[in-house]
N, C-alpha and C positions, 0 to 999 in steps of 0.2 A: 504494500500500500504506500502510495506517495500522496502527500498533502501539500497544498500551497494556498496562498491568500492572494486574491486579485486586489492589488493595491489601488486600482481605479474604483473599485466598489466599496472597499472597507471604509467604515465610518469611525472606527476606533471605539466602539461601544463597550468592548471588554467582555462580552458574553463568552467568547471562546476561551479567554484566559480564566474566567470563573469556572467554566466546565472542565477544562483540560490544561492546567498550567504546566504540565509536563511537556507540552508541545508548543503552545502559543505564548507569546509575550507581546507587550506593546511598549517598545522602547521610546517611541515618539508618538506620532498622531495616528498611526495605523498598526494593525496586528501583523506580526511576522511569525514564521515557523522557526523555532529555535533548534529543532532536531530533525534529521531525515530518517531516523530509525523509529518506525512506528511498530511497536511490539504488539503481540496479540492481547496483552493485558490492558493496553490503553486504546486499542482500535475502536472499541465501542464508545469511549469518551470522545474520540476524534469525530466519529460519525454523529454523535449527539451534538457536538459543537457546530458541525456543518449544518445539521438540520435546524439548529436554533439560531443560526446567523440571520438577522433580520434583512440583510441585503444580499444574501446568498453569495458571499465573497470567498467562502472556503471551497476549494476544489479538491476532490478526492479521486485519485486514479488507483484502481485495484490492480 
């Protein structure tokens, strides 16, 4: 699984960081992915963050 954030869509609301701080962070005004290794243990949280993103800025590639 690969995950990325579309910087043009992200509003920096922080929902993804609240749901999955292991993967997402907001160093400035937008969310970024801080790790490329998505383990099985956190895959569900990454999917939950993507589903909860109000602007659908999180992209998951299986």
